[in-house]
N, CA and C atoms of all chains as a GROMACS GRO file, in nm:
protein
  642
    1MET      N    1  13.729  12.338  11.088
    1MET     CA    2  13.729  12.332  10.943
    1MET      C    3  13.764  12.469  10.887
    2SER      N    4  13.857  12.475  10.794
    2SER     CA    5  13.896  12.604  10.738
    2SER      C    6  13.837  12.628  10.600
    3VAL      N    7  13.815  12.523  10.527
    3VAL     CA    8  13.752  12.540  10.396
    3VAL      C    9  13.678  12.412  10.360
    4ARG      N   10  13.567  12.430  10.292
    4ARG     CA   11  13.489  12.314  10.252
    4ARG      C   12  13.457  12.328  10.103
    5TYR      N   13  13.476  12.221  10.027
    5TYR     CA   14  13.452  12.223   9.883
    5TYR      C   15  13.339  12.127   9.848
    6ASP      N   16  13.253  12.169   9.758
    6ASP     CA   17  13.156  12.078   9.696
    6ASP      C   18  13.210  12.047   9.557
    7ILE      N   19  13.219  11.921   9.527
    7ILE     CA   20  13.286  11.880   9.404
    7ILE      C   21  13.197  11.785   9.324
    8ARG      N   22  13.194  11.805   9.193
    8ARG     CA   23  13.127  11.709   9.105
    8ARG      C   24  13.235  11.631   9.032
    9PRO      N   25  13.249  11.503   9.067
    9PRO     CA   26  13.345  11.422   8.995
    9PRO      C   27  13.310  11.417   8.846
   10ILE      N   28  13.409  11.409   8.763
   10ILE     CA   29  13.386  11.411   8.618
   10ILE      C   30  13.293  11.298   8.577
   11ILE      N   31  13.296  11.188   8.652
   11ILE     CA   32  13.214  11.072   8.617
   11ILE      C   33  13.063  11.105   8.628
   12VAL      N   34  13.026  11.209   8.702
   12VAL     CA   35  12.884  11.245   8.713
   12VAL      C   36  12.853  11.380   8.649
   13LEU      N   37  12.955  11.444   8.593
   13LEU     CA   38  12.937  11.579   8.540
   13LEU      C   39  12.892  11.574   8.394
   14GLY      N   40  12.785  11.644   8.362
   14GLY     CA   41  12.736  11.648   8.224
   14GLY      C   42  12.821  11.737   8.137
   15GLU      N   43  12.832  11.700   8.013
   15GLU     CA   44  12.904  11.785   7.919
   15GLU      C   45  12.856  11.746   7.779
   16ALA      N   46  12.862  11.843   7.690
   16ALA     CA   47  12.815  11.816   7.555
   16ALA      C   48  12.920  11.739   7.476
   17ASN      N   49  12.898  11.613   7.458
   17ASN     CA   50  12.994  11.534   7.378
   17ASN      C   51  12.918  11.437   7.288
   18TRP      N   52  12.810  11.485   7.239
   18TRP     CA   53  12.727  11.400   7.155
   18TRP      C   54  12.797  11.367   7.025
   19ASN      N   55  12.793  11.244   6.987
   19ASN     CA   56  12.855  11.202   6.861
   19ASN      C   57  12.748  11.201   6.752
   20ARG      N   58  12.772  11.276   6.649
   20ARG     CA   59  12.672  11.289   6.542
   20ARG      C   60  12.644  11.157   6.471
   21SER      N   61  12.734  11.062   6.485
   21SER     CA   62  12.709  10.936   6.416
   21SER      C   63  12.596  10.856   6.482
   22ALA      N   64  12.564  10.891   6.605
   22ALA     CA   65  12.455  10.821   6.674
   22ALA      C   66  12.323  10.893   6.643
   23GLU      N   67  12.247  10.836   6.557
   23GLU     CA   68  12.124  10.902   6.517
   23GLU      C   69  12.004  10.839   6.586
   24LYS      N   70  11.904  10.920   6.611
   24LYS     CA   71  11.783  10.870   6.674
   24LYS      C   72  11.710  10.775   6.579
   25GLN      N   73  11.665  10.663   6.637
   25GLN     CA   74  11.595  10.566   6.553
   25GLN      C   75  11.461  10.526   6.614
   26SER      N   76  11.436  10.564   6.738
   26SER     CA   77  11.319  10.507   6.804
   26SER      C   78  11.214  10.614   6.834
   27ALA      N   79  11.100  10.569   6.876
   27ALA     CA   80  10.987  10.660   6.894
   27ALA      C   81  10.981  10.720   7.034
   28PHE      N   82  11.031  10.648   7.136
   28PHE     CA   83  11.012  10.692   7.274
   28PHE      C   84  11.146  10.699   7.347
   29THR      N   85  11.158  10.798   7.434
   29THR     CA   86  11.287  10.822   7.498
   29THR      C   87  11.272  10.855   7.646
   30PHE      N   88  11.357  10.796   7.729
   30PHE     CA   89  11.371  10.835   7.870
   30PHE      C   90  11.506  10.901   7.889
   31PRO      N   91  11.513  11.023   7.942
   31PRO     CA   92  11.644  11.078   7.978
   31PRO      C   93  11.696  11.009   8.104
   32THR      N   94  11.827  11.004   8.122
   32THR     CA   95  11.884  10.948   8.246
   32THR      C   96  11.995  11.041   8.297
   33ASN      N   97  12.046  11.009   8.414
   33ASN     CA   98  12.162  11.082   8.470
   33ASN      C   99  12.289  10.998   8.460
   34MET      N  100  12.289  10.905   8.366
   34MET     CA  101  12.404  10.814   8.354
   34MET      C  102  12.493  10.860   8.240
   35LYS      N  103  12.624  10.865   8.262
   35LYS     CA  104  12.713  10.912   8.156
   35LYS      C  105  12.828  10.817   8.125
   36SER      N  106  12.850  10.718   8.209
   36SER     CA  107  12.962  10.628   8.185
   36SER      C  108  12.915  10.499   8.119
   37GLU      N  109  12.963  10.476   7.998
   37GLU     CA  110  12.927  10.352   7.928
   37GLU      C  111  12.970  10.230   8.009
   38GLY      N  112  13.093  10.237   8.061
   38GLY     CA  113  13.146  10.123   8.135
   38GLY      C  114  13.062  10.088   8.256
   39LEU      N  115  13.021  10.190   8.331
   39LEU     CA  116  12.942  10.162   8.451
   39LEU      C  117  12.800  10.117   8.415
   40ILE      N  118  12.746  10.168   8.304
   40ILE     CA  119  12.614  10.118   8.260
   40ILE      C  120  12.625   9.970   8.224
   41ARG      N  121  12.729   9.937   8.151
   41ARG     CA  122  12.748   9.796   8.113
   41ARG      C  123  12.762   9.706   8.237
   42ASN      N  124  12.842   9.753   8.333
   42ASN     CA  125  12.859   9.676   8.456
   42ASN      C  126  12.726   9.660   8.529
   43THR      N  127  12.647   9.767   8.528
   43THR     CA  128  12.517   9.763   8.596
   43THR      C  129  12.424   9.662   8.529
   44LEU      N  130  12.417   9.667   8.396
   44LEU     CA  131  12.328   9.576   8.322
   44LEU      C  132  12.371   9.431   8.342
   45THR      N  133  12.501   9.410   8.348
   45THR     CA  134  12.551   9.275   8.368
   45THR      C  135  12.521   9.226   8.509
   46LYS      N  136  12.544   9.315   8.606
   46LYS     CA  137  12.522   9.275   8.746
   46LYS      C  138  12.373   9.245   8.773
   47LEU      N  139  12.286   9.332   8.723
   47LEU     CA  140  12.144   9.317   8.755
   47LEU      C  141  12.075   9.208   8.673
   48TYR      N  142  12.111   9.199   8.544
   48TYR     CA  143  12.033   9.114   8.453
   48TYR      C  144  12.117   9.014   8.374
   49GLN      N  145  12.248   9.013   8.397
   49GLN     CA  146  12.337   8.932   8.313
   49GLN      C  147  12.303   8.956   8.165
   50ALA      N  148  12.278   9.083   8.133
   50ALA     CA  149  12.226   9.119   8.001
   50ALA      C  150  12.334   9.110   7.893
   51LYS      N  151  12.292   9.062   7.776
   51LYS     CA  152  12.381   9.065   7.659
   51LYS      C  153  12.368   9.204   7.596
   52ILE      N  154  12.482   9.266   7.569
   52ILE     CA  155  12.482   9.404   7.519
   52ILE      C  156  12.544   9.406   7.380
   53ASN      N  157  12.472   9.468   7.288
   53ASN     CA  158  12.524   9.482   7.152
   53ASN      C  159  12.559   9.627   7.125
   54GLY      N  160  12.669   9.646   7.054
   54GLY     CA  161  12.711   9.782   7.022
   54GLY      C  162  12.802   9.835   7.132
   55LYS      N  163  12.856   9.955   7.108
   55LYS     CA  164  12.941  10.015   7.210
   55LYS      C  165  12.952  10.166   7.184
   56GLY      N  166  13.013  10.233   7.278
   56GLY     CA  167  13.032  10.378   7.262
   56GLY      C  168  12.902  10.454   7.287
   57ASN      N  169  12.869  10.541   7.194
   57ASN     CA  170  12.753  10.627   7.213
   57ASN      C  171  12.621  10.560   7.185
   58LEU      N  172  12.625  10.437   7.135
   58LEU     CA  173  12.501  10.369   7.099
   58LEU      C  174  12.516  10.220   7.123
   59PHE      N  175  12.437  10.167   7.216
   59PHE     CA  176  12.438  10.022   7.238
   59PHE      C  177  12.300   9.981   7.288
   60GLU      N  178  12.268   9.854   7.271
   60GLU     CA  179  12.133   9.811   7.306
   60GLU      C  180  12.135   9.676   7.378
   61THR      N  181  12.026   9.652   7.450
   61THR     CA  182  12.011   9.525   7.520
   61THR      C  183  11.862   9.492   7.529
   62VAL      N  184  11.833   9.370   7.564
   62VAL     CA  185  11.692   9.331   7.585
   62VAL      C  186  11.679   9.279   7.727
   63ILE      N  187  11.588   9.343   7.803
   63ILE     CA  188  11.566   9.302   7.942
   63ILE      C  189  11.417   9.280   7.961
   64ASN      N  190  11.382   9.164   8.010
   64ASN     CA  191  11.240   9.130   8.031
   64ASN      C  192  11.157   9.159   7.905
   65ASP      N  193  11.208   9.121   7.794
   65ASP     CA  194  11.142   9.138   7.663
   65ASP      C  195  11.131   9.283   7.616
   66CYS      N  196  11.192   9.376   7.688
   66CYS     CA  197  11.194   9.516   7.642
   66CYS      C  198  11.328   9.543   7.575
   67GLN      N  199  11.324   9.591   7.453
   67GLN     CA  200  11.449   9.631   7.387
   67GLN      C  201  11.482   9.774   7.428
   68LEU      N  202  11.598   9.792   7.488
   68LEU     CA  203  11.640   9.924   7.533
   68LEU      C  204  11.763   9.968   7.454
   69VAL      N  205  11.757  10.086   7.398
   69VAL     CA  206  11.870  10.140   7.324
   69VAL      C  207  11.928  10.258   7.402
   70PHE      N  208  12.052  10.244   7.443
   70PHE     CA  209  12.120  10.351   7.518
   70PHE      C  210  12.194  10.438   7.417
   71GLN      N  211  12.160  10.567   7.418
   71GLN     CA  212  12.219  10.658   7.322
   71GLN      C  213  12.267  10.785   7.393
   72MET      N  214  12.389  10.825   7.364
   72MET     CA  215  12.442  10.948   7.424
   72MET      C  216  12.365  11.069   7.372
   73SER      N  217  12.321  11.155   7.464
   73SER     CA  218  12.246  11.275   7.424
   73SER      C  219  12.339  11.396   7.420
   74GLY      N  220  12.287  11.507   7.375
   74GLY     CA  221  12.366  11.628   7.366
   74GLY      C  222  12.410  11.683   7.500
   75SER      N  223  12.343  11.640   7.609
   75SER     CA  224  12.378  11.689   7.742
   75SER      C  225  12.496  11.613   7.802
   76GLY      N  226  12.539  11.508   7.735
   76GLY     CA  227  12.650  11.429   7.787
   76GLY      C  228  12.604  11.312   7.872
   77PHE      N  229  12.473  11.291   7.879
   77PHE     CA  230  12.420  11.176   7.952
   77PHE      C  231  12.349  11.083   7.853
   78TYR      N  232  12.343  10.956   7.888
   78TYR     CA  233  12.272  10.862   7.801
   78TYR      C  234  12.122  10.879   7.818
   79GLU      N  235  12.049  10.861   7.709
   79GLU     CA  236  11.904  10.847   7.717
   79GLU      C  237  11.871  10.707   7.670
   80VAL      N  238  11.755  10.658   7.716
   80VAL     CA  239  11.716  10.522   7.680
   80VAL      C  240  11.598  10.530   7.584
   81ASN      N  241  11.614  10.471   7.468
   81ASN     CA  242  11.508  10.469   7.367
   81ASN      C  243  11.441  10.332   7.369
   82TYR      N  244  11.313  10.332   7.346
   82TYR     CA  245  11.240  10.206   7.333
   82TYR      C  246  11.134  10.224   7.225
   83PHE      N  247  11.069  10.114   7.184
   83PHE     CA  248  10.995  10.118   7.058
   83PHE      C  249  10.844  10.107   7.069
   84TYR      N  250  10.793  10.064   7.184
   84TYR     CA  251  10.648  10.045   7.193
   84TYR      C  252  10.593  10.120   7.314
   85SER      N  253  10.491  10.202   7.290
   85SER     CA  254  10.438  10.288   7.396
   85SER      C  255  10.384  10.207   7.513
   86GLN      N  256  10.332  10.086   7.485
   86GLN     CA  257  10.275  10.005   7.594
   86GLN      C  258  10.382   9.956   7.691
   87GLU      N  259  10.509   9.970   7.650
   87GLU     CA  260  10.618   9.927   7.739
   87GLU      C  261  10.660  10.038   7.834
   88ALA      N  262  10.600  10.154   7.824
   88ALA     CA  263  10.648  10.272   7.899
   88ALA      C  264  10.661  10.245   8.050
   89GLY      N  265  10.559  10.183   8.108
   89GLY     CA  266  10.561  10.156   8.252
   89GLY      C  267  10.674  10.061   8.290
   90ASP      N  268  10.689   9.955   8.210
   90ASP     CA  269  10.796   9.858   8.237
   90ASP      C  270  10.933   9.922   8.220
   91VAL      N  271  10.946  10.003   8.116
   91VAL     CA  272  11.075  10.068   8.089
   91VAL      C  273  11.108  10.165   8.202
   92ALA      N  274  11.009  10.238   8.248
   92ALA     CA  275  11.033  10.334   8.358
   92ALA      C  276  11.081  10.261   8.482
   93ALA      N  277  11.018  10.146   8.512
   93ALA     CA  278  11.059  10.069   8.630
   93ALA      C  279  11.201  10.014   8.612
   94LEU      N  280  11.230   9.965   8.492
   94LEU     CA  281  11.364   9.912   8.464
   94LEU      C  282  11.470  10.020   8.480
   95ILE      N  283  11.441  10.137   8.422
   95ILE     CA  284  11.541  10.245   8.426
   95ILE      C  285  11.561  10.294   8.570
   96SER      N  286  11.454  10.295   8.646
   96SER     CA  287  11.466  10.334   8.787
   96SER      C  288  11.560  10.238   8.861
   97ASP      N  289  11.543  10.108   8.837
   97ASP     CA  290  11.629  10.008   8.901
   97ASP      C  291  11.774  10.022   8.852
   98ILE      N  292  11.787  10.043   8.721
   98ILE     CA  293  11.922  10.055   8.663
   98ILE      C  294  11.992  10.178   8.720
   99GLU      N  295  11.921  10.290   8.728
   99GLU     CA  296  11.983  10.413   8.778
   99GLU      C  297  12.023  10.400   8.925
  100ALA      N  298  11.938  10.331   9.003
  100ALA     CA  299  11.970  10.313   9.145
  100ALA      C  300  12.099  10.232   9.161
  101GLU      N  301  12.112  10.124   9.084
  101GLU     CA  302  12.232  10.041   9.090
  101GLU      C  303  12.353  10.117   9.036
  102TYR      N  304  12.329  10.192   8.930
  102TYR     CA  305  12.437  10.272   8.867
  102TYR      C  306  12.496  10.371   8.967
  103LYS      N  307  12.409  10.436   9.045
  103LYS     CA  308  12.458  10.532   9.144
  103LYS      C  309  12.553  10.465   9.244
  104GLY      N  310  12.516  10.344   9.285
  104GLY     CA  311  12.604  10.271   9.376
  104GLY      C  312  12.739  10.243   9.312
  105MET      N  313  12.734  10.213   9.182
  105MET     CA  314  12.860  10.186   9.110
  105MET      C  315  12.943  10.314   9.100
  106VAL      N  316  12.876  10.427   9.080
  106VAL     CA  317  12.948  10.555   9.073
  106VAL      C  318  13.015  10.583   9.207
  107GLN      N  319  12.942  10.560   9.315
  107GLN     CA  320  12.999  10.583   9.448
  107GLN      C  321  13.122  10.493   9.469
  108ASP      N  322  13.110  10.366   9.430
  108ASP     CA  323  13.224  10.274   9.442
  108ASP      C  324  13.343  10.320   9.357
  109TYR      N  325  13.312  10.366   9.235
  109TYR     CA  326  13.416  10.411   9.144
  109TYR      C  327  13.493  10.529   9.205
  110ILE      N  328  13.417  10.625   9.257
  110ILE     CA  329  13.482  10.745   9.315
  110ILE      C  330  13.564  10.706   9.438
  111TYR      N  331  13.506  10.621   9.521
  111TYR     CA  332  13.576  10.572   9.641
  111TYR      C  333  13.710  10.506   9.603
  112ASN      N  334  13.705  10.417   9.505
  112ASN     CA  335  13.827  10.346   9.464
  112ASN      C  336  13.928  10.441   9.401
  113THR      N  337  13.876  10.540   9.324
  113THR     CA  338  13.965  10.637   9.260
  113THR      C  339  14.038  10.718   9.366
  114ILE      N  340  13.965  10.768   9.465
  114ILE     CA  341  14.026  10.851   9.570
  114ILE      C  342  14.130  10.770   9.647
  115LYS      N  343  14.096  10.647   9.682
  115LYS     CA  344  14.190  10.566   9.760
  115LYS      C  345  14.317  10.536   9.680
  116ALA      N  346  14.300  10.508   9.552
  116ALA     CA  347  14.416  10.478   9.468
  116ALA      C  348  14.504  10.602   9.453
  117LYS      N  349  14.442  10.716   9.425
  117LYS     CA  350  14.520  10.840   9.406
  117LYS      C  351  14.589  10.880   9.537
  118ALA      N  352  14.518  10.863   9.648
  118ALA     CA  353  14.575  10.899   9.778
  118ALA      C  354  14.697  10.811   9.808
  119ALA      N  355  14.685  10.682   9.775
  119ALA     CA  356  14.798  10.591   9.797
  119ALA      C  357  14.917  10.632   9.712
  120GLU      N  358  14.889  10.671   9.586
  120GLU     CA  359  14.997  10.718   9.495
  120GLU      C  360  15.072  10.835   9.556
  121LYS      N  361  14.996  10.923   9.622
  121LYS     CA  362  15.055  11.045   9.676
  121LYS      C  363  15.106  11.027   9.819
  122GLY      N  364  15.092  10.908   9.870
  122GLY     CA  365  15.146  10.877  10.001
  122GLY      C  366  15.064  10.933  10.117
  123LEU      N  367  14.937  10.962  10.092
  123LEU     CA  368  14.852  11.012  10.201
  123LEU      C  369  14.814  10.897  10.295
  124VAL      N  370  14.808  10.929  10.422
  124VAL     CA  371  14.775  10.826  10.521
  124VAL      C  372  14.626  10.829  10.549
  125LEU      N  373  14.559  10.716  10.519
  125LEU     CA  374  14.416  10.706  10.548
  125LEU      C  375  14.400  10.675  10.697
  126GLU      N  376  14.344  10.770  10.769
  126GLU     CA  377  14.334  10.757  10.913
  126GLU      C  378  14.205  10.686  10.954
  127GLN      N  379  14.100  10.714  10.880
  127GLN     CA  380  13.970  10.657  10.919
  127GLN      C  381  13.880  10.644  10.796
  128GLU      N  382  13.795  10.542  10.801
  128GLU     CA  383  13.701  10.519  10.691
  128GLU      C  384  13.570  10.475  10.752
  129ALA      N  385  13.459  10.540  10.714
  129ALA     CA  386  13.332  10.505  10.777
  129ALA      C  387  13.217  10.519  10.678
  130VAL      N  388  13.113  10.438  10.698
  130VAL     CA  389  12.990  10.451  10.619
  130VAL      C  390  12.882  10.507  10.712
  131GLN      N  391  12.825  10.619  10.671
  131GLN     CA  392  12.724  10.686  10.752
  131GLN      C  393  12.586  10.621  10.733
  132LYS      N  394  12.493  10.660  10.818
  132LYS     CA  395  12.356  10.606  10.807
  132LYS      C  396  12.293  10.640  10.673
  133ASN      N  397  12.329  10.756  10.618
  133ASN     CA  398  12.273  10.797  10.488
  133ASN      C  399  12.348  10.736  10.370
  134GLN      N  400  12.432  10.637  10.399
  134GLN     CA  401  12.510  10.562  10.300
  134GLN      C  402  12.628  10.641  10.242
  135SER      N  403  12.655  10.759  10.295
  135SER     CA  404  12.774  10.831  10.253
  135SER      C  405  12.897  10.759  10.306
  136ILE      N  406  13.004  10.763  10.227
  136ILE     CA  407  13.132  10.708  10.271
  136ILE      C  408  13.222  10.825  10.309
  137VAL      N  409  13.279  10.820  10.428
  137VAL     CA  410  13.365  10.929  10.474
  137VAL      C  411  13.508  10.877  10.493
  138LEU      N  412  13.600  10.942  10.422
  138LEU     CA  413  13.741  10.906  10.430
  138LEU      C  414  13.816  11.021  10.497
  139THR      N  415  13.894  10.990  10.600
  139THR     CA  416  13.972  11.092  10.669
  139THR      C  417  14.120  11.064  10.648
  140PHE      N  418  14.188  11.160  10.586
  140PHE     CA  419  14.332  11.147  10.561
  140PHE      C  420  14.408  11.241  10.653
  141ASN      N  421  14.519  11.193  10.705
  141ASN     CA  422  14.606  11.277  10.787
  141ASN      C  423  14.706  11.348  10.696
  142LEU      N  424  14.711  11.480  10.704
  142LEU     CA  425  14.798  11.558  10.616
  142LEU      C  426  14.929  11.596  10.683
  143ASN      N  427  14.951  11.550  10.804
  143ASN     CA  428  15.074  11.588  10.874
  143ASN      C  429  15.197  11.517  10.819
  144GLY      N  430  15.171  11.414  10.741
  144GLY     CA  431  15.284  11.340  10.681
  144GLY      C  432  15.346  11.257  10.786
  145MET      N  433  15.275  12.283  12.022
  145MET     CA  434  15.217  12.159  11.971
  145MET      C  435  15.145  12.188  11.840
  146SER      N  436  15.176  12.112  11.734
  146SER     CA  437  15.112  12.139  11.606
  146SER      C  438  14.973  12.076  11.598
  147THR      N  439  14.884  12.144  11.523
  147THR     CA  440  14.748  12.094  11.509
  147THR      C  441  14.746  11.982  11.405
  148GLU      N  442  14.657  11.887  11.427
  148GLU     CA  443  14.640  11.779  11.330
  148GLU      C  444  14.576  11.834  11.203
  149ARG      N  445  14.642  11.820  11.092
  149ARG     CA  446  14.587  11.864  10.963
  149ARG      C  447  14.519  11.744  10.898
  150LYS      N  448  14.393  11.764  10.864
  150LYS     CA  449  14.318  11.651  10.810
  150LYS      C  450  14.240  11.690  10.686
  151LEU      N  451  14.230  11.595  10.597
  151LEU     CA  452  14.143  11.609  10.480
  151LEU      C  453  14.031  11.508  10.495
  152ILE      N  454  13.908  11.559  10.502
  152ILE     CA  455  13.793  11.470  10.520
  152ILE      C  456  13.708  11.474  10.392
  153ILE      N  457  13.694  11.360  10.328
  153ILE     CA  458  13.620  11.351  10.202
  153ILE      C  459  13.497  11.265  10.224
  154SER      N  460  13.382  11.320  10.184
  154SER     CA  461  13.256  11.246  10.197
  154SER      C  462  13.197  11.222  10.058
  155ILE      N  463  13.163  11.097  10.030
  155ILE     CA  464  13.103  11.061   9.900
  155ILE      C  465  12.961  11.015   9.927
  156ASP      N  466  12.863  11.090   9.879
  156ASP     CA  467  12.725  11.049   9.909
  156ASP      C  468  12.680  10.940   9.811
  157LYS      N  469  12.561  10.886   9.834
  157LYS     CA  470  12.518  10.770   9.755
  157LYS      C  471  12.487  10.804   9.610
  158ASP      N  472  12.481  10.935   9.578
  158ASP     CA  473  12.461  10.976   9.439
  158ASP      C  474  12.592  11.013   9.370
  159GLY      N  475  12.703  10.999   9.444
  159GLY     CA  476  12.833  11.029   9.385
  159GLY      C  477  12.876  11.173   9.402
  160ASN      N  478  12.800  11.252   9.477
  160ASN     CA  479  12.845  11.389   9.505
  160ASN      C  480  12.949  11.386   9.616
  161VAL      N  481  13.046  11.475   9.606
  161VAL     CA  482  13.158  11.470   9.698
  161VAL      C  483  13.175  11.605   9.768
  162THR      N  484  13.201  11.602   9.898
  162THR     CA  485  13.244  11.722   9.969
  162THR      C  486  13.379  11.692  10.032
  163ALA      N  487  13.462  11.793  10.035
  163ALA     CA  488  13.596  11.776  10.094
  163ALA      C  489  13.620  11.890  10.191
  164GLU      N  490  13.673  11.860  10.307
  164GLU     CA  491  13.701  11.962  10.408
  164GLU      C  492  13.847  11.953  10.451
  165ILE      N  493  13.907  12.069  10.466
  165ILE     CA  494  14.042  12.074  10.523
  165ILE      C  495  14.028  12.123  10.666
  166ASN      N  496  14.075  12.045  10.760
  166ASN     CA  497  14.070  12.083  10.901
  166ASN      C  498  14.211  12.106  10.956
  167GLY      N  499  14.219  12.198  11.051
  167GLY     CA  500  14.344  12.217  11.123
  167GLY      C  501  14.445  12.304  11.051
  168VAL      N  502  14.402  12.369  10.945
  168VAL     CA  503  14.493  12.460  10.873
  168VAL      C  504  14.436  12.601  10.882
  169LYS      N  505  14.507  12.688  10.949
  169LYS     CA  506  14.458  12.825  10.965
  169LYS      C  507  14.509  12.913  10.851
  170GLY      N  508  14.427  13.011  10.818
  170GLY     CA  509  14.470  13.108  10.717
  170GLY      C  510  14.455  13.055  10.575
  171PRO      N  511  14.493  13.138  10.480
  171PRO     CA  512  14.475  13.105  10.338
  171PRO      C  513  14.554  12.983  10.293
  172SER      N  514  14.651  12.938  10.372
  172SER     CA  515  14.731  12.824  10.327
  172SER      C  516  14.648  12.697  10.311
  173CYS      N  517  14.527  12.699  10.369
  173CYS     CA  518  14.442  12.580  10.351
  173CYS      C  519  14.408  12.561  10.203
  174LYS      N  520  14.414  12.671  10.127
  174LYS     CA  521  14.380  12.660   9.985
  174LYS      C  522  14.494  12.597   9.904
  175ASP      N  523  14.608  12.577   9.969
  175ASP     CA  524  14.717  12.506   9.902
  175ASP      C  525  14.675  12.363   9.866
  176TYR      N  526  14.572  12.315   9.934
  176TYR     CA  527  14.529  12.176   9.913
  176TYR      C  528  14.424  12.161   9.804
  177THR      N  529  14.382  12.274   9.745
  177THR     CA  530  14.277  12.269   9.643
  177THR      C  531  14.315  12.177   9.527
  178LYS      N  532  14.437  12.196   9.478
  178LYS     CA  533  14.483  12.116   9.364
  178LYS      C  534  14.485  11.967   9.399
  179LEU      N  535  14.534  11.938   9.520
  179LEU     CA  536  14.541  11.800   9.565
  179LEU      C  537  14.401  11.736   9.565
  180ILE      N  538  14.304  11.812   9.616
  180ILE     CA  539  14.168  11.760   9.624
  180ILE      C  540  14.112  11.731   9.485
  181GLU      N  541  14.135  11.822   9.392
  181GLU     CA  542  14.086  11.801   9.256
  181GLU      C  543  14.152  11.679   9.192
  182GLN      N  544  14.280  11.661   9.222
  182GLN     CA  545  14.350  11.544   9.165
  182GLN      C  546  14.300  11.413   9.225
  183LEU      N  547  14.273  11.415   9.355
  183LEU     CA  548  14.226  11.292   9.420
  183LEU      C  549  14.089  11.251   9.368
  184ILE      N  550  14.003  11.350   9.349
  184ILE     CA  551  13.864  11.320   9.318
  184ILE      C  552  13.837  11.316   9.168
  185GLU      N  553  13.930  11.367   9.090
  185GLU     CA  554  13.910  11.377   8.945
  185GLU      C  555  13.779  11.449   8.916
  186GLY      N  556  13.765  11.569   8.973
  186GLY     CA  557  13.640  11.642   8.953
  186GLY      C  558  13.662  11.791   8.952
  187LYS      N  559  13.551  11.863   8.941
  187LYS     CA  560  13.557  12.009   8.939
  187LYS      C  561  13.491  12.065   9.064
  188ILE      N  562  13.558  12.160   9.127
  188ILE     CA  563  13.500  12.225   9.245
  188ILE      C  564  13.390  12.319   9.198
  189ILE      N  565  13.270  12.301   9.251
  189ILE     CA  566  13.158  12.386   9.208
  189ILE      C  567  13.119  12.487   9.316
  190ASN      N  568  13.169  12.466   9.436
  190ASN     CA  569  13.139  12.561   9.544
  190ASN      C  570  13.248  12.554   9.649
  191GLU      N  571  13.277  12.669   9.708
  191GLU     CA  572  13.382  12.675   9.810
  191GLU      C  573  13.330  12.759   9.926
  192THR      N  574  13.337  12.705  10.045
  192THR     CA  575  13.291  12.777  10.163
  192THR      C  576  13.407  12.798  10.259
  193LEU      N  577  13.439  12.924  10.287
  193LEU     CA  578  13.546  12.953  10.383
  193LEU      C  579  13.487  12.961  10.523
  194THR      N  580  13.562  12.917  10.621
  194THR     CA  581  13.513  12.920  10.759
  194THR      C  582  13.601  13.013  10.843
  195SER      N  583  13.564  13.028  10.969
  195SER     CA  584  13.636  13.122  11.055
  195SER      C  585  13.785  13.087  11.065
  196GLU      N  586  13.814  12.958  11.059
  196GLU     CA  587  13.954  12.913  11.069
  196GLU      C  588  14.038  12.970  10.954
  197TYR      N  589  13.971  12.992  10.840
  197TYR     CA  590  14.042  13.048  10.724
  197TYR      C  591  14.095  13.188  10.757
  198TYR      N  592  14.020  13.263  10.839
  198TYR     CA  593  14.058  13.401  10.869
  198TYR      C  594  14.152  13.411  10.990
  199GLU      N  595  14.181  13.296  11.053
  199GLU     CA  596  14.276  13.296  11.165
  199GLU      C  597  14.418  13.291  11.111
  200GLN      N  598  14.511  13.341  11.192
  200GLN     CA  599  14.650  13.343  11.149
  200GLN      C  600  14.724  13.224  11.209
  201GLU      N  601  14.800  13.158  11.126
  201GLU     CA  602  14.875  13.043  11.175
  201GLU      C  603  15.001  13.090  11.248
  202ILE      N  604  15.025  13.033  11.368
  202ILE     CA  605  15.148  13.064  11.442
  202ILE      C  606  15.250  12.958  11.409
  203LYS      N  607  15.361  13.000  11.352
  203LYS     CA  608  15.462  12.904  11.310
  203LYS      C  609  15.564  12.883  11.422
  204THR      N  610  15.588  12.760  11.457
  204THR     CA  611  15.682  12.725  11.563
  204THR      C  612  15.822  12.776  11.531
  205ASP      N  613  15.860  12.768  11.402
  205ASP     CA  614  15.994  12.811  11.361
  205ASP      C  615  16.014  12.959  11.391
  206ASP      N  616  15.909  13.040  11.366
  206ASP     CA  617  15.919  13.184  11.389
  206ASP      C  618  15.944  13.213  11.536
  207ARG      N  619  15.876  13.138  11.621
  207ARG     CA  620  15.892  13.160  11.766
  207ARG      C  621  16.034  13.129  11.811
  208SER      N  622  16.088  13.017  11.765
  208SER     CA  623  16.222  12.977  11.808
  208SER      C  624  16.325  13.078  11.756
  209HIS      N  625  16.298  13.131  11.637
  209HIS     CA  626  16.388  13.230  11.579
  209HIS      C  627  16.394  13.353  11.670
  210LEU      N  628  16.276  13.395  11.719
  210LEU     CA  629  16.271  13.510  11.808
  210LEU      C  630  16.346  13.481  11.937
  211SER      N  631  16.329  13.360  11.991
  211SER     CA  632  16.396  13.323  12.116
  211SER      C  633  16.548  13.329  12.100
  212ASN      N  634  16.594  13.282  11.984
  212ASN     CA  635  16.738  13.279  11.961
  212ASN      C  636  16.799  13.419  11.957
  213ASN      N  637  16.717  13.516  11.921
  213ASN     CA  638  16.767  13.653  11.912
  213ASN      C  639  16.771  13.725  12.046
  214LEU      N  640  16.710  13.664  12.147
  214LEU     CA  641  16.703  13.732  12.278
  214LEU      C  642  16.838  13.731  12.349
   0.00000   0.00000   0.00000
């Protein structure tokens, strides 16, 4: 190995892009590490077949009788707002499940992006493997 | 005999990515930096050089050129 890079794909990288039109309306908030609206929507649909209202920096859904409002924060990640303190435990469990599924979607997204871009550039995929730690390893031959 | 040049990309379950260039000696391995960023659509946050980076690549063309001059 001659050089090794650690890279944060833009899909997981935080950045300040808060939209001022999205104003706080609720009493309680959970921060998350989720930044892609599309992948959050896919996650909610996959896990709960949830109906989602709104779009962009502010959208909401109801899961197991908990109303969850996803709002873009100043850090560039969504936070989840909810309205009743007694729901805190349920909301924490829901968000934990959502984030776990979301991470898998992020991994799939990055995997598909790399494979598509590599194909565009004519790189030859020599090997593809899933490790015990669930990492996906792609080996491309650069000899052309 | 030329060395196999390989790009090995690992995507962990949280979406973090590491990329390694193998089989390229010397600073020319950094020629692939742009390619890696384009493939991954991300920002490089850390770069680790290895001993192979400090080795000098022997070019086959240079050798044949020398032979022709003998």
